[in-house]
C-alpha positions, 0 to 999 in steps of 0.5 A, a space after each residue: 418863456 422867451 420874448 423875441 421881436 422882428 420887423 416884417 415891414 416898416 422899421 426905419 421908414 414909414 409904411 407897411 408897418 408890421 412887427 411880430 412879438 414872439 412870447 413863448 409859444 404865442 406869436 403876436 403881430 402888431 399892425 399890418 399896413 401897406 406901403 404908400 409908394 412902393 409897387 407890386 408885392 413890395 407894398 405888403 409886409 413880408 408875411 411870406 417869411 413867417 407863413 409857416 409859423 402859427 400866428 395866434 393874434 393880430 393887434 391893430 393900433 389904428 385905421 391909417 392905411 400904413 397900419 391896417 391896409 394889408 389886413 385882407 392879405 394877412 387874413 388869407 395867409 393867417 385865417 385863424 388868427 384872432 384880431 383885435 382893435 378899438 371900436 372906432 378903428 373898426 368903424 373907420 376901417 369899414 369905410 376905408 378898406 373899400 377905398 384901399 381895395 380900389 387902390 390895390 386894384 389900380 396898383 396891380 393893373 400893370 403887374 404880371 402877378 395879379 393873385 393878390 387881387 383875390 384877397 381884396 374882394 367884397 366877400 373878404 371885406 364884408 367878412 372883416 367886421 364880423 371877425 375882428 374883436 372890438 375892444 374898449 380902452 383900458 380893458 384888460 384882454 386875456 390872450 392866454 393864462 400868462 398873456 394879457 393886453 390893454 388899449 390906451 388912447 394914443 391921441 393920434 386920430 379917432 380910435 388910435 391906441 397904444 398897447 400894453 402887453 403883460 407877459 408873466 412878470 414883464 410889461 411891453 408897451 407899443 406906442 403905435 402912432 402917438 401924440 402927447 399934445 392936444 389937437 383940435 378934436 383929439 385929447 393927448 395920449 394916455 400912458 400906463 402907470 408904473 414902469 415897463 420893461 420894453 418900450 416899442 417907440 415910434 420916431 416919426 418926429 425924432 428930428 424935431 426937438 420941439 415943434 411949434 404949438 398948434 396955436 402958433 401954427 393956426 395963427 400963421 395959417 390964418 395969416 396965409 389964408 387972409 393974404 391969399 383970399 385978400 388977393 382973390 385966390 384960393 388955398 389948397 390944403 392937402 390932407 389925409 382923408 382920415 385924421 388930418 382932414 377932420 382936424 384941419 376942417 375943425 380949425 378952419 371952421 373955428 377961424 371963421 367962427 372967430 372972424 379970424 379969416 373971411 367966411 368962404 366956401 370949404 371943399 372936402 373930399 367924399 371920403 373925408 365926409 364919410 369919415 366925418 360921420 364916423 367921428 360924429 358917431 363917437 362924439 360922446 363915447 370916446 375922449 374928445 375935446 368937445 363932447 357932442 361936437 359934430 363935424 357934419 354940422 360944419 357947412 362944406 361942399 363935396 369936392 368932385 372930380 370935374 372941379 379940377 378943371 372948372 371948380 368955382 374956387 378958381 373964381 371965388 376965394 375958397 379953402 380946398 381940403 383935398 386928398 392925399 396929404 402927400 399929393 401922390 400922383 393921380 390923387 385929387 390933391 396932386 391934380 389940383 396942386 398942378 393947377 394951383 401952382 400956376 396961379 400967382 394969387 393962389 396958395 398951397 398950405 402943406 400941413 404935414 409929413 411928405 415922404 421924400 419920394 412923393 410929389 408932395 415933398 417936391 411941392 413942399 420945398 419948391 421955390 417960387 418962380 422955379 420949375 418942379 419936375 415930377 419925373 424924368 419925362 416931365 417937361 416941368 411945372 412952373 411955380 407961381 403960387 405961394 407955398 407955405 409949410 405948417 406943422 400940424 403933425 399928429 405925432 409927438 416931437 422928440 421932447 414928447 417922446 422923451 417924456 414917454 421914456 421918462 415916465 415909463 422908465 423902460 429897460 429896453 427901447 425899440 425905435 421904429 417908424 421913422 427915417 434913419 435920421 429921426 431914429 438916430 437923433 432919438 437914439 442919441 438923446 435917449 442914451 445920453 439922458 437915460 443911463 443904462 437904457 438899452 436902445 435897439 434899432 432892428 433891421 428888417 427881417 432879423 430876429 432879436 431876443 429881448 428876454 429869456 427864461 421868464 418866470 411862468 
């Protein structure tokens, strides 16, 4: 029995994450995401390169779009594949994939080939909850007589999972998106006991040796909100509807409860409110910082489209949690940001990663009283508001990732899900600190063989 690995999407970038493990005659796909900023068929992993292979299993680590958004497309190509994820991830996907379908339709509106739209129909979306096998954490699932896997809580968002695969005498651990630090809602990741043979390790924050603590960043955020609101302005917090919206809502509510910031209106997007309800559904049945805590009990105002032009937050100090986190064009956060930028007493608190090709990246690093040009035809937007960057990332820093390596003592490490620089920094640190460990940075579409002739 041989073990092989190939990147179908993702790798040295964050988007369209999907990888294939070839273990003997069994093919296992790990995740099936969309790319947030590419166009046309490039938003999907390259499943056409393996369409003639028998794909037996798909394991989904969590419900972020860059890990699950291509599921309807995958199902059309591999309709007999068995699909596994955690119970909370499936509940979230039931909400978010409908929104993904809407995004896909907009993306392909001007494309000549619209055949992909047939994959994102109500019929297929309604079928997905019935065909996915929901699994609990820490329960061993038998795929074949010689192949099992087990989910471990990855500490990233609700339902996020790392995957331990056992093939004969070999152990493979896929971290997915992992966080070794305690957030406001989600506890740190859990790891398996003992060593593994292959570690497939995400590297999102590989360039960050050590991140500031969440408490330190929360104090900075409180100071920023106090200064802006004290000047009569409102604060825009761009967030992803899943994960970051819930974490930031809990933090901001906590600051108000402790009277560390003024009590003021908090606006949240409709999608975030729907996901809040899913978080509440699992407030006792999965690991949480506060068992029983309900996000729906926090007083919020639903953010409507018409508020972009005439929201009350232009008149009264407020906190606006708007999607998307990267302020991608046409999203609510982008449309609001363009208006906030032009108000001297307003503020934008950027709380997470922004891809270099997104408007969010330009806003994140914009200098006050300069202009931002969002495209070549743009006449420019003046920057008058204050912009502050905060590190509330739900991914481990390099120190946290190295602790995973230290604990699991792998023979081989595959680095992915990060920029070229992030992966390079991780690789250099690993080979320096852990002698004898082999580090692989795979090229997309190239087949790699990790072990051969395993004992059956």
